[in-house]
C-alpha positions as CSV (number, residue, x, y, z in Angstrom):
1,M,222.0,207.2,55.1
2,D,223.7,205.0,52.6
3,F,224.6,201.3,53.8
4,R,225.3,200.0,50.6
5,N,229.0,199.7,51.5
6,D,230.9,196.3,52.6
7,S,230.4,197.2,56.4
8,A,227.8,195.4,57.9
9,F,224.7,196.7,59.8
10,F,225.0,195.4,63.0
11,L,222.7,195.3,66.6
12,G,224.5,195.7,69.8
13,A,223.2,194.0,73.1
14,T,224.9,195.0,76.3
15,C,227.0,192.3,78.0
16,L,228.5,193.6,81.1
17,L,231.2,191.3,81.1
18,A,234.5,190.1,79.7
19,A,234.8,189.9,75.9
20,T,234.4,186.1,76.2
21,C,230.8,186.3,77.1
22,A,229.6,186.5,73.6
23,S,231.1,183.0,72.4
24,A,227.8,180.9,72.4
25,V,224.9,182.7,72.4
26,Q,222.9,183.4,69.0
27,L,219.8,185.8,68.4
28,N,216.6,184.1,68.0
29,I,214.0,186.4,66.1
30,T,210.4,185.7,64.4
31,A,210.4,185.8,60.8
32,V,207.7,186.2,58.5
33,T,208.4,183.9,55.6
34,A,206.4,181.8,53.1
35,T,205.8,178.2,53.2
36,N,203.9,176.2,50.6
37,G,202.6,179.4,49.0
38,K,201.5,181.0,52.1
39,S,203.1,183.3,54.4
40,A,203.9,182.1,57.6
41,L,205.8,182.7,61.0
42,E,208.9,181.1,62.1
43,C,211.2,181.2,64.7
44,W,214.9,181.2,63.4
45,Q,218.0,181.3,65.3
46,L,220.9,183.1,63.5
47,D,223.8,181.0,62.6
48,A,226.2,183.6,63.5
49,P,226.9,183.8,67.5
50,F,227.0,187.2,69.1
51,I,230.6,188.5,69.2
52,A,232.7,190.8,71.3
53,P,233.6,193.8,69.7
54,K,237.3,195.3,70.0
55,T,236.2,198.8,70.1
56,V,236.8,200.9,73.0
57,D,233.9,202.5,73.1
58,I,231.6,199.2,73.1
59,S,234.1,197.1,74.8
60,G,232.3,194.6,77.2
61,S,229.1,194.3,74.9
62,A,228.1,191.9,72.2
63,I,227.1,192.3,68.7
64,A,225.0,189.9,66.4
65,K,226.1,190.8,62.7
66,L,222.8,191.1,60.6
67,G,224.4,191.7,57.4
68,A,224.7,194.3,54.7
69,A,221.7,196.8,54.5
70,D,220.4,199.0,51.7
71,N,218.2,202.1,51.8
72,V,217.1,202.2,55.7
73,D,213.9,204.1,56.6
74,F,212.2,205.2,59.5
75,S,208.5,205.0,59.9
76,I,206.1,206.5,62.2
77,I,202.9,204.8,62.1
78,P,199.6,206.3,63.9
79,P,197.7,204.5,66.6
80,N,195.4,201.8,65.7
81,F,196.5,201.7,62.3
82,D,195.3,199.0,59.8
83,G,198.0,197.8,57.6
84,G,196.1,195.7,55.9
85,L,197.2,192.5,53.6
86,H,200.4,192.6,52.2
87,N,203.7,191.2,51.6
88,A,207.1,192.5,52.2
89,P,208.2,194.6,49.4
90,L,211.7,193.1,49.9
91,N,213.8,190.5,52.1
92,Q,214.3,193.2,55.3
93,W,214.7,193.5,58.7
94,V,212.1,195.6,60.5
95,M,212.9,196.7,64.2
96,I,210.0,198.2,66.0
97,T,211.6,200.8,68.2
98,A,208.4,201.6,69.8
99,G,204.7,200.6,70.0
100,L,202.9,197.3,69.3
101,T,202.5,195.4,65.9
102,R,200.4,192.4,65.3
103,I,201.0,189.9,62.5
104,T,198.4,187.6,61.7
105,I,198.3,184.8,58.6
106,P,195.0,184.5,57.0
107,G,193.6,181.0,57.4
108,D,195.8,180.3,60.5
109,D,193.7,179.7,63.5
110,S,196.6,180.8,66.0
111,D,196.7,184.3,67.3
112,G,199.6,185.2,65.4
113,V,202.4,187.3,66.8
114,Y,202.3,190.9,69.0
115,I,205.6,192.2,68.5
116,Q,206.5,194.8,71.3
117,G,208.8,197.6,70.6
118,R,212.0,198.0,72.0
119,Q,214.6,195.0,72.8
120,F,212.3,192.5,71.6
121,G,211.1,194.5,68.5
122,L,213.5,192.9,65.8
123,I,211.9,190.7,63.0
124,F,212.7,189.6,59.7
125,A,210.2,189.8,56.9
126,A,210.8,187.2,54.0
127,D,207.1,186.7,52.5
128,T,207.7,188.8,49.2
129,A,205.3,188.8,46.7
130,G,205.1,185.6,44.5
131,L,206.6,183.5,47.5
132,G,203.2,183.5,49.5
133,E,200.0,184.8,50.0
134,W,199.5,187.8,52.0
135,R,199.6,188.3,55.7
136,Y,197.7,191.0,58.0
137,T,199.4,193.5,60.0
138,T,197.8,196.2,62.4
139,Y,199.5,198.5,65.2
140,P,197.0,198.0,68.0
141,G,198.8,200.4,70.5
142,N,197.3,203.6,72.0
143,T,200.4,205.3,70.9
144,E,202.6,205.6,67.5
145,T,204.6,202.7,66.5
146,T,208.1,203.6,65.4
147,A,210.2,201.3,63.2
148,L,213.3,201.1,61.2
149,V,212.8,199.3,57.9
150,I,216.1,197.8,56.5
151,P,216.2,196.1,53.5
152,T,219.2,193.3,52.9
153,Q,221.6,194.0,50.2
154,N,221.0,192.2,47.2
155,G,217.7,190.7,48.8
156,S,220.1,188.4,51.0
157,I,218.4,186.3,53.6
158,P,220.5,185.8,56.7
159,D,222.0,182.2,57.4
160,H,219.8,180.7,60.0
161,Q,218.1,177.5,61.5
162,V,214.3,177.2,61.9
163,V,213.9,176.6,65.4
164,R,210.1,175.7,64.8
165,S,207.3,177.0,62.7
166,G,205.2,180.0,64.5
167,P,206.6,182.8,65.9
168,C,209.5,182.8,68.8
169,Q,207.8,182.3,72.2
170,M,209.4,185.0,75.0
171,T,211.8,182.1,76.4
172,E,213.1,181.6,72.8
173,T,213.8,185.3,72.4
174,L,215.5,185.8,75.6
175,G,219.1,184.3,74.5
176,F,220.7,187.4,74.4
177,K,219.5,188.2,77.8
178,A,221.9,185.5,78.9
179,L,224.7,187.5,78.1
180,A,223.7,190.3,80.9
181,G,222.7,187.8,83.4
182,A,225.7,185.7,83.2
183,S,227.3,188.6,85.2
184,S,225.0,188.3,88.1
């Protein structure tokens, strides 16, 4: 599969409302970045809001445009796998589709972040070699972890605002849940 054309890779979230429901909700994600020469966790809010698609098959849903992608891979990681210290090979989206991932930063006394697969499994990795010291990744679940690894075209980083340092908290990642909750 080749995503190197001008069409944008996107993630859809069900809205269950009229097309106007997506107008002000933005996607917050945890990003692994580099700050002052060290890998770091940040909570980002993407600048582009969710939009309402115009195609019939997903009418009434919402889309967050993530940008163009290149060379998408699907990974299957064994249970209790130790990914060790590493940097991101490229600026990339990682969508944990199942399982559990834990990311910690050496020298940071926090507990790092646990990324549960499925709807809250999207992160952005931008701590490429030369920008920051390594991070530590493990997959502590009792089942396999599966992930889509999606390098951005030309190494681009999505336009965003830093909500705060540290991973997004659950209340900060529920923004798109407002799309579905607004119909209640």
